[in-house]
C-alpha positions, 0 to 999 in steps of 0.5 A, spaced: 862 699 682 858 694 678 857 700 673 865 701 673 866 694 672 862 694 666 865 700 663 872 697 664 869 690 661 867 694 654 874 697 654 877 690 654 879 690 662 876 685 666 876 686 673 871 685 679 867 690 682 870 688 689 877 690 686 874 697 684 871 698 691 878 696 694 881 701 690 877 706 692 878 705 699 885 705 698 886 711 693 880 715 694 882 719 701 889 720 698 886 723 691 881 727 696 887 730 700 891 732 694 885 735 691 884 739 697 891 742 697 891 744 690 884 748 691 884 755 693 881 757 699 874 756 699 869 762 700 868 767 706 861 765 707 860 758 710 853 755 710 852 749 715 847 744 716 846 737 719 842 731 717 841 724 720 843 718 717 842 711 719 848 706 719 847 699 721 840 701 724 843 707 729 842 714 728 848 719 726 849 726 723 852 728 717 855 735 718 856 739 712 859 746 710 858 749 703 861 756 701 857 761 697 858 758 690 856 751 693 862 748 693 863 743 699 868 745 704 868 739 709 863 734 712 864 730 718 860 724 721 858 724 728 854 720 733 851 727 736 848 733 735 850 737 741 854 743 742 861 738 743 859 736 736 858 743 733 865 745 736 868 739 733 866 740 726 868 748 727 875 746 729 875 741 723 873 747 718 878 752 721 883 747 721 882 745 713 881 753 711 886 756 716 882 762 716 875 764 719 869 766 715 866 773 714 859 770 715 856 763 718 849 761 716 846 756 720 839 754 722 836 755 729 839 749 732 842 751 739 848 747 738 851 752 733 850 758 737 853 755 743 859 753 739 859 759 735 860 763 742 866 759 744 870 758 737 868 763 732 865 769 737 868 775 732 864 771 726 857 774 724 852 768 725 846 769 721 840 764 723 834 767 718 829 763 716 831 760 709 838 763 709 841 756 710 837 753 703 844 752 700 846 748 705 840 744 706 840 743 698 847 740 698 845 734 701 841 731 696 847 728 691 850 724 697 843 722 699 842 719 692 849 716 692 847 713 699 841 710 696 844 707 690 850 704 695 844 701 700 846 705 705 853 706 709 856 700 713 860 704 718 862 711 720 869 710 717 865 708 711 861 714 711 866 719 712 871 716 707 866 716 702 863 723 703 870 726 704 872 723 697 866 725 694 865 732 696 872 733 693 871 730 687 864 733 686 867 740 687 872 739 681 867 737 676 861 741 679 862 746 673 855 749 672 854 747 665 847 750 665 849 757 666 855 758 662 857 758 655 859 751 652 866 754 650 867 756 657 864 749 660 869 745 655 875 749 658 873 748 665 872 741 664 879 740 661 882 744 667 878 739 671 881 733 668 888 736 668 887 737 675 884 730 676 890 727 672 895 730 676 892 728 683 891 721 680 898 721 677 894 718 671 
């Protein structure tokens, strides 16, 4: 927030970082919803993983699903890591994507298998060792942000930030190191256009 305050000050716009925080809380979720509506249905291979986060000293779990391209499908912060928590996350994924995946890849946590049998029994479920690395690595950017923000203040704060961050990161995660500069610039311009439409800029 303070970085944005300084960037705006450089352009002659004087605003406090607290105002920027309130803008993010107010407009961010709506931007994320608009971006999700605009985006195509994400991949048919779902990689799921969960990591613990501490909120006000209390242990919670951040459930995340990414597709085969590394795009974030959805995120859910919950207090539990049991079968009911896994079922809730599965239902959220199915509602958001309006379709089942072709294959679901997770670690060997029993909650996934139990929820899979009830919610998506027809979907192939893989728990092979190292197969889920794509989901595990996907936590790193939000871990970095979490440290910069000095941790989340509440479950609602964490859920709001992670939902918005995931949607915006999908838009601008262009793989610059694996594509030609001309293609990168074209994809970047397309991403900026989508952002301007979502933000009504």
